[in-house]
C-alpha positions, 0 to 999 in steps of 0.5 A: 465212232471208230477210227476208219482211216487206213493207208495204201502205201503213202496214200492216206484214206479217211475210210476204207471205202472207194469206188471201182473204176468204170462204175462211178464215172469221174465222180462228179456224176454222183455229186447230186447223190452223195458227199464225195468227200465222204469217201476214202477215194474215187477211182475214175474210169479207165484212161488210155494214152490214145482215145478209144471208141470201145466195142460195138453195141450190145456191150452189156447184159444182165445175168443172175446176180450180176452183169456182163460188160464188154465196154472196152475202155471207151475214153477220150485219152489221157490228154483230154483227161488232163485238159478237161476232166482234171480241172473239174475233179482236182478239188474234190475232198478225197483221193482222186485215183486214175485207172490206167490201161494200155496196149504195151508197157510203153503206152502204160508208162507214157500215160502214167507219166502224164498223170504223174504231173497232175498235183492232185492225183495222188495215185493210179490204179494200173489195169493189167487185167481188163478182159475186154481189150483184144490187144492188151489188158488181160494178156499182161495180167495172166502171166508173171512176165507180162505183169512184171513188164508193165509194172516195171515200165510204169514204176520208172515213169511214175513216182506216186502210189501205184496200185496194180489191179489183178485179173482173176482169170489166172491159175495162181493169182498170188504168184502174179501178186508177188511178181508185181510187188517185186517190181515196185507196186505199192498195193494190189487191187482184186478182183477185176471181172471174170470172163463170161458169156451170155447166149440169146436162145431165140436168136441163137447167137451170143448176146455181147458184140464181141462174144464174151465180157467181164462178169461182175456183181454179187455172183463173183463175191465168193471167188473174189473173197477167196482170192483176196484172202490168198493174196493178203497172205502172199504179199507184204503190200496192202490189198484192196478188195473188190468184187460183188460188194453191195453191203457193209457186211460184204465189205467187212468180210473183205476186210476180215479176209485181209483187205486194207480197203475195198472198192464198190462197183456194180452196186453203184448202178443200183443205188448211187448212195451205196458207198456212203451206206457201206461206210456208215454200216462199217462204222456201226458194226465196229461200234456195236462190237466194241472196236475202236479202230478198223485195224482190229478186224483187218486180216483177222481170219 
């Protein structure tokens, strides 16, 4: 069996397979299907300083080889997470990582500071790229100045591993990656969803309640793979790749493109055990090809 352990900053992962925020709940929803301790990390659903109701329904739509969503970061807020969710997940034998979002740099920083106090949450993923929140999210992630302002504020309030999730809805994603690296990001993850739309031709109206939503699933993989490769060449910090990964082959492509670890998102809705299957598939490929350590293939193209 090959060595699968990788490091994201000071964060040690037993293997490179993690879950993408918003697709795996808080992890405990999947414990009847897989051994959660068999994953490198679980990134729980988005958390904000104050509770959010999310967007009106309908907020999901199927597309060819993917899906659109405009859920809008529905959650009960960071205080509820700390008091009610954290006690349920703190002893899961893997890295429990919280995805943090907000409407201002101050919101992000305060939310991150409260999570920083939780001993068994070793990292956060900073969502500066969510396209579903009208008064924040994507607005920060599409400019270097906006991205830098959030990362700078959070870095002053948060001591542990900081992963910054990047938006693909930009002209030059490598430029944004370098900007957040300069402000102290320990890693970047990409891509978040692409902006998309669906129209009901019988009703002659847009399908989603707010008109547009985030496109995810296998259809975005070629775009994600290209962006991961670009960013991996542009920064010195580790890159976490995601976007359309549903098989071990997909994951291997991202690793070869330069990702140190990967996240699986939409595929969890189709197969709740996909993460473990991908982990085992990576190991099998390495064995078949005579690789002793996963680092032999990271960034090999």
